[in-house]
C-alpha positions as a Python dict, from the first residue, in 0.01 Angstrom:
ca = {
    (1, 'I'): (0, 0, 0),
    (2, 'V'): (223, 127, 279),
    (3, 'I'): (220, -46, 616),
    (4, 'N'): (374, 123, 919),
    (5, 'H'): (284, -119, 1195),
    (6, 'G'): (452, -244, 1511),
    (7, 'T'): (523, 64, 1721),
    (8, 'N'): (261, -28, 1981),
    (9, 'D'): (341, -400, 1970),
    (10, 'G'): (673, -394, 2153),
    (11, 'S'): (541, -616, 2431),
    (12, 'A'): (427, -892, 2192),
    (13, 'S'): (657, -1192, 2158),
    (14, 'A'): (844, -1216, 1829),
    (15, 'N'): (655, -1536, 1747),
    (16, 'D'): (310, -1390, 1818),
    (17, 'F'): (396, -1073, 1628),
    (18, 'K'): (526, -1272, 1329),
    (19, 'T'): (217, -1495, 1317),
    (20, 'A'): (-22, -1198, 1327),
    (21, 'Y'): (181, -988, 1082),
    (22, 'N'): (206, -1274, 831),
    (23, 'Q'): (-172, -1322, 846),
    (24, 'F'): (-223, -949, 802),
    (25, 'L'): (2, -947, 493),
    (26, 'K'): (-172, -1255, 355),
    (27, 'D'): (-509, -1081, 393),
    (28, 'I'): (-385, -756, 235),
    (29, 'K'): (-229, -939, -60),
    (30, 'A'): (-550, -1140, -114),
    (31, 'I'): (-772, -832, -112),
    (32, 'Y'): (-535, -618, -321),
    (33, 'S'): (-385, -879, -551),
    (34, 'G'): (-107, -747, -772),
    (35, 'V'): (-59, -424, -577),
    (36, 'R'): (286, -342, -440),
    (37, 'V'): (306, -362, -62),
    (38, 'F'): (567, -154, 121),
    (39, 'V'): (643, -234, 484),
    (40, 'M'): (812, 26, 699),
    (41, 'I'): (1023, -55, 1000),
    (42, 'P'): (858, 147, 1280),
    (43, 'F'): (1039, 466, 1376),
    (44, 'N'): (1110, 319, 1720),
    (45, 'Q'): (1252, 4, 1551),
    (46, 'A'): (1007, -223, 1739),
    (47, 'H'): (1026, -579, 1603),
    (48, 'A'): (1265, -459, 1331),
    (49, 'A'): (1446, -793, 1295),
    (50, 'T'): (1118, -984, 1285),
    (51, 'I'): (972, -748, 1025),
    (52, 'R'): (1284, -787, 809),
    (53, 'T'): (1241, -1165, 823),
    (54, 'I'): (870, -1143, 742),
    (55, 'V'): (932, -922, 439),
    (56, 'S'): (1209, -1151, 312),
    (57, 'E'): (963, -1441, 322),
    (58, 'N'): (684, -1260, 133),
    (59, 'E'): (708, -1212, -242),
    (60, 'G'): (596, -874, -369),
    (61, 'V'): (655, -702, -36),
    (62, 'Y'): (921, -432, -11),
    (63, 'L'): (1106, -329, 304),
    (64, 'I'): (1155, 36, 395),
    (65, 'E'): (1423, 96, 657),
    (66, 'T'): (1371, 403, 877),
    (67, 'S'): (1660, 396, 1124),
    (68, 'S'): (1856, 662, 933),
    (69, 'W'): (1562, 901, 898),
    (70, 'T'): (1647, 1216, 1093),
    (71, 'G'): (1468, 1542, 1156),
    (72, 'I'): (1127, 1389, 1223),
    (73, 'E'): (979, 1608, 1493),
    (74, 'K'): (750, 1414, 1728),
    (75, 'A'): (468, 1554, 1938),
    (76, 'D'): (486, 1290, 2210),
    (77, 'G'): (808, 1105, 2146),
    (78, 'T'): (628, 862, 1912),
    (79, 'H'): (386, 1033, 1674),
    (80, 'P'): (517, 1289, 1423),
    (81, 'T'): (393, 1645, 1425),
    (82, 'K'): (262, 1789, 1098),
    (83, 'A'): (613, 1906, 1012),
    (84, 'G'): (757, 1570, 1115),
    (85, 'A'): (503, 1391, 897),
    (86, 'E'): (613, 1600, 599),
    (87, 'V'): (977, 1503, 659),
    (88, 'A'): (882, 1136, 698),
    (89, 'G'): (665, 1157, 386),
    (90, 'N'): (960, 1283, 183),
    (91, 'Y'): (1180, 1001, 311),
    (92, 'L'): (904, 751, 233),
    (93, 'A'): (844, 882, -119),
    (94, 'N'): (1216, 868, -198),
    (95, 'A'): (1246, 515, -58),
    (96, 'M'): (951, 397, -267),
    (97, 'I'): (1093, 555, -582),
    (98, 'D'): (1427, 384, -517),
    (99, 'L'): (1259, 46, -465),
    (100, 'I'): (1038, 75, -773),
    (101, 'Y'): (1282, 232, -1016),
    (102, 'G'): (1616, 132, -862),
}
């Protein structure tokens, strides 16, 4: 499972965001027990520090940093174009491989 969440939550307080995100992860892990969960830092880095903390506190959840991902063309400054999504997908696949296989 890959979660890319937080871009549109920049106005939420860190505490409110953390509470909601932890509940979301708890629900996902309960429904999909034993499945790896990968959490991406949003491309705009919204709540990045909070997401890092959340992931560090949740066993079986892997963090994917995105701040160094370049060349992702965006249609509106936020959402990738088709070409941008392909670039992001390649970064994501490589990050997941690194996390799973080291």
